[in-house]
C-alpha positions as a Markdown table, in Angstrom:
| # | Residue | x | y | z |
|---|---|---|---|---|
| 1 | Met | 0.2 | 0.2 | -0.2 |
| 2 | Thr | 0.8 | 3.6 | -0.8 |
| 3 | Arg | 1.2 | 5.9 | 2.1 |
| 4 | Thr | 2.0 | 9.3 | 2.7 |
| 5 | Arg | 3.1 | 10.5 | 6.7 |
| 6 | Glu | 4.5 | 13.2 | 7.3 |
| 7 | Met | 4.3 | 15.1 | 10.9 |
| 8 | Gly | 2.3 | 11.6 | 12.3 |
| 9 | Arg | -0.6 | 13.0 | 10.3 |
| 10 | Tyr | -1.4 | 10.1 | 6.9 |
| 11 | Arg | -2.2 | 11.5 | 3.5 |
| 12 | Ala | -2.8 | 10.7 | 0.2 |
| 13 | Pro | -1.1 | 10.0 | -1.9 |
| 14 | Thr | -0.4 | 13.1 | -4.3 |
| 15 | Ile | -1.9 | 11.4 | -7.2 |
| 16 | Val | -5.3 | 11.3 | -5.1 |
| 17 | Ala | -5.6 | 14.4 | -4.1 |
| 18 | Ala | -4.7 | 15.7 | -7.8 |
| 19 | Leu | -7.1 | 13.8 | -9.1 |
| 20 | Asn | -9.8 | 13.6 | -6.0 |
| 21 | Pro | -10.6 | 17.4 | -8.1 |
| 22 | Leu | -12.2 | 15.6 | -11.6 |
| 23 | Val | -13.4 | 12.8 | -8.8 |
| 24 | Arg | -16.4 | 15.3 | -7.4 |
| 25 | Arg | -17.1 | 17.0 | -10.5 |
| 26 | Met | -17.9 | 13.4 | -11.4 |
| 27 | Ile | -19.3 | 12.5 | -9.3 |
| 28 | Arg | -22.0 | 15.2 | -8.8 |
| 29 | Ala | -23.1 | 15.0 | -12.6 |
| 30 | Gly | -23.6 | 11.3 | -11.8 |
| 31 | Leu | -21.8 | 9.4 | -13.0 |
| 32 | Pro | -21.6 | 5.8 | -12.6 |
| 33 | Leu | -18.3 | 5.3 | -10.4 |
| 34 | Gly | -19.7 | 2.4 | -8.2 |
| 35 | Pro | -20.5 | 3.4 | -4.6 |
| 36 | Asn | -18.5 | 6.5 | -4.7 |
| 37 | Val | -20.2 | 9.4 | -3.2 |
| 38 | Val | -19.6 | 12.8 | -2.5 |
| 39 | Leu | -19.2 | 13.5 | 1.1 |
| 40 | Thr | -19.2 | 17.1 | 2.7 |
| 41 | Val | -18.1 | 17.3 | 5.8 |
| 42 | Arg | -17.6 | 21.2 | 8.0 |
| 43 | Gly | -14.7 | 22.3 | 8.9 |
| 44 | Arg | -13.1 | 21.3 | 12.1 |
| 45 | Ser | -10.8 | 25.3 | 12.1 |
| 46 | Ser | -12.7 | 26.8 | 9.6 |
| 47 | Gly | -16.4 | 25.3 | 9.3 |
| 48 | Leu | -16.2 | 25.8 | 5.5 |
| 49 | Pro | -18.0 | 23.3 | 4.2 |
| 50 | Arg | -15.2 | 20.6 | 2.3 |
| 51 | Ser | -15.7 | 18.2 | -0.1 |
| 52 | Phe | -13.8 | 14.1 | -0.6 |
| 53 | Pro | -14.9 | 11.8 | -2.6 |
| 54 | Val | -15.9 | 8.9 | -0.8 |
| 55 | Ala | -16.5 | 4.8 | -1.2 |
| 56 | Ile | -19.4 | 3.1 | 0.6 |
| 57 | Leu | -19.7 | -0.5 | 2.2 |
| 58 | Asp | -23.7 | -1.1 | 2.4 |
| 59 | Val | -23.9 | -4.2 | 4.2 |
| 60 | Gly | -27.4 | -5.8 | 6.3 |
| 61 | Gly | -28.7 | -3.0 | 4.3 |
| 62 | Arg | -26.2 | -0.1 | 6.8 |
| 63 | Gln | -23.9 | 2.4 | 4.5 |
| 64 | Tyr | -20.8 | 2.5 | 6.2 |
| 65 | Ile | -17.3 | 4.2 | 4.5 |
| 66 | Gln | -13.8 | 3.5 | 5.9 |
| 67 | Ser | -10.8 | 5.6 | 5.8 |
| 68 | Pro | -8.5 | 4.3 | 2.9 |
| 69 | Tyr | -5.2 | 6.4 | 4.5 |
| 70 | Gly | -5.4 | 6.5 | 8.1 |
| 71 | Glu | -6.8 | 9.5 | 10.4 |
| 72 | Val | -6.6 | 12.1 | 6.8 |
| 73 | Asp | -8.6 | 15.0 | 7.5 |
| 74 | Trp | -11.8 | 14.5 | 6.6 |
| 75 | Val | -11.7 | 12.0 | 9.1 |
| 76 | Arg | -10.8 | 14.1 | 12.0 |
| 77 | Asn | -13.8 | 17.0 | 10.2 |
| 78 | Leu | -16.5 | 13.7 | 10.2 |
| 79 | Arg | -15.1 | 13.0 | 14.6 |
| 80 | Ala | -16.0 | 17.4 | 15.4 |
| 81 | Asn | -18.9 | 17.6 | 13.1 |
| 82 | Pro | -21.0 | 14.3 | 12.7 |
| 83 | Glu | -22.7 | 15.8 | 10.7 |
| 84 | Ala | -22.1 | 15.3 | 6.6 |
| 85 | Arg | -24.1 | 15.7 | 3.4 |
| 86 | Leu | -23.4 | 12.4 | 0.7 |
| 87 | Ala | -23.9 | 13.4 | -3.1 |
| 88 | Arg | -24.2 | 11.5 | -5.9 |
| 89 | Gly | -25.9 | 13.6 | -9.4 |
| 90 | Arg | -28.9 | 15.3 | -7.8 |
| 91 | His | -29.1 | 12.7 | -4.7 |
| 92 | Glu | -28.7 | 14.7 | -1.6 |
| 93 | Glu | -29.0 | 12.6 | 2.0 |
| 94 | Trp | -28.1 | 14.5 | 5.6 |
| 95 | Val | -26.0 | 12.1 | 7.5 |
| 96 | Glu | -24.4 | 11.1 | 11.1 |
| 97 | Ala | -21.9 | 9.1 | 11.3 |
| 98 | Val | -20.7 | 6.8 | 14.4 |
| 99 | Glu | -17.5 | 6.4 | 15.0 |
| 100 | Val | -17.3 | 2.2 | 14.4 |
| 101 | Ala | -15.1 | 0.8 | 17.1 |
| 102 | Pro | -12.1 | -1.3 | 14.9 |
| 103 | Glu | -12.6 | -4.5 | 16.8 |
| 104 | Asp | -15.9 | -4.8 | 15.4 |
| 105 | Ala | -15.3 | -3.0 | 11.6 |
| 106 | Val | -13.6 | -6.2 | 11.0 |
| 107 | Gly | -16.6 | -7.9 | 10.2 |
| 108 | Ile | -18.5 | -5.0 | 8.6 |
| 109 | Leu | -15.1 | -4.3 | 6.4 |
| 110 | Arg | -15.0 | -8.1 | 5.5 |
| 111 | Ala | -18.8 | -8.4 | 4.8 |
| 112 | Gly | -18.6 | -4.9 | 3.2 |
| 113 | Val | -15.6 | -5.7 | 0.6 |
| 114 | Asp | -16.7 | -9.4 | -0.3 |
| 115 | Arg | -17.7 | -9.2 | -3.7 |
| 116 | Tyr | -15.1 | -7.1 | -5.1 |
| 117 | Leu | -12.7 | -9.6 | -4.1 |
| 118 | Arg | -14.3 | -12.2 | -5.9 |
| 119 | Ser | -14.6 | -10.0 | -8.6 |
| 120 | Arg | -10.8 | -10.1 | -11.6 |
| 121 | Trp | -11.4 | -6.2 | -12.2 |
| 122 | Leu | -12.9 | -5.8 | -8.4 |
| 123 | Ser | -10.1 | -7.3 | -6.9 |
| 124 | Pro | -6.5 | -5.5 | -6.8 |
| 125 | Leu | -8.7 | -2.0 | -6.1 |
| 126 | Val | -9.3 | -3.8 | -3.2 |
| 127 | Arg | -6.0 | -4.6 | -1.7 |
| 128 | Val | -4.5 | -1.2 | -3.2 |
| 129 | Phe | -7.3 | 0.8 | -0.6 |
| 130 | Thr | -7.1 | -1.9 | 1.9 |
| 131 | Gly | -4.6 | -4.5 | 1.5 |
| 132 | Ile | -7.5 | -7.0 | 2.3 |
| 133 | Arg | -7.0 | -10.7 | -0.1 |
| 134 | Arg | -10.4 | -13.2 | 0.6 |
| 135 | Asp | -8.0 | -15.5 | 2.8 |
| 136 | Ser | -7.4 | -12.4 | 4.2 |
| 137 | Thr | -7.4 | -13.3 | 8.7 |
| 138 | Asn | -9.5 | -11.7 | 10.8 |
| 139 | Glu | -6.3 | -10.7 | 13.1 |
| 140 | Glu | -4.6 | -9.5 | 9.4 |
| 141 | Ile | -8.4 | -7.1 | 9.1 |
| 142 | Leu | -8.0 | -5.3 | 12.8 |
| 143 | Ala | -4.8 | -4.6 | 12.3 |
| 144 | His | -5.8 | -2.4 | 9.0 |
| 145 | Thr | -8.9 | -1.2 | 11.2 |
| 146 | Arg | -7.0 | 0.8 | 13.8 |
| 147 | Arg | -5.3 | 2.0 | 11.3 |
| 148 | His | -7.5 | 2.7 | 9.0 |
| 149 | Pro | -11.7 | 4.3 | 10.9 |
| 150 | Met | -14.7 | 3.7 | 10.1 |
| 151 | Phe | -17.9 | 5.4 | 10.5 |
| 152 | Arg | -21.5 | 4.3 | 9.8 |
| 153 | Leu | -23.6 | 6.6 | 8.2 |
| 154 | Met | -26.6 | 6.9 | 9.4 |
| 155 | Pro | -30.0 | 9.0 | 8.1 |
| 156 | Lys | -29.7 | 12.0 | 9.8 |
| 157 | Gly | -32.1 | 12.4 | 13.2 |
| 158 | Ala | -32.7 | 8.7 | 13.0 |
| 159 | Gly | -30.9 | 6.3 | 16.9 |
| 160 | Pro | -28.3 | 3.6 | 16.1 |
| 161 | His | -30.9 | 1.1 | 15.8 |
| 162 | Thr | -32.1 | 1.7 | 12.2 |
């Protein structure tokens, strides 16, 4: 996995940061980019809206997101203000984010990426972004979830058991 670490913080690789504006525009235009949406969250210092493309993991009818690059800005922003907006094309949805404990994230992540790992074409992408293979052990996945925060996204105003 390629990661850049500066001053104790993770950053997305330069190519990801360079492509994010284009990917955001494509998602907002409604182009089908798999499970990707635009996440908009208030900046923890500025209070201004900050938008990032993220991939939704749909597991058991619940939505989750996980940072492939560790504790990046959108993670810190979401922790400071868990209210966010998801957008794909013209569809927008307000959600509240609740961080998932790494131990609980293991089964969610395994279930969320399983169908992609069975794909000849998508399996390499899953390995690039998560390091997870079909034969990964729970311990290997736990090591990943400890470094890559996961959030459950609930419709705004819904309780944690919906």
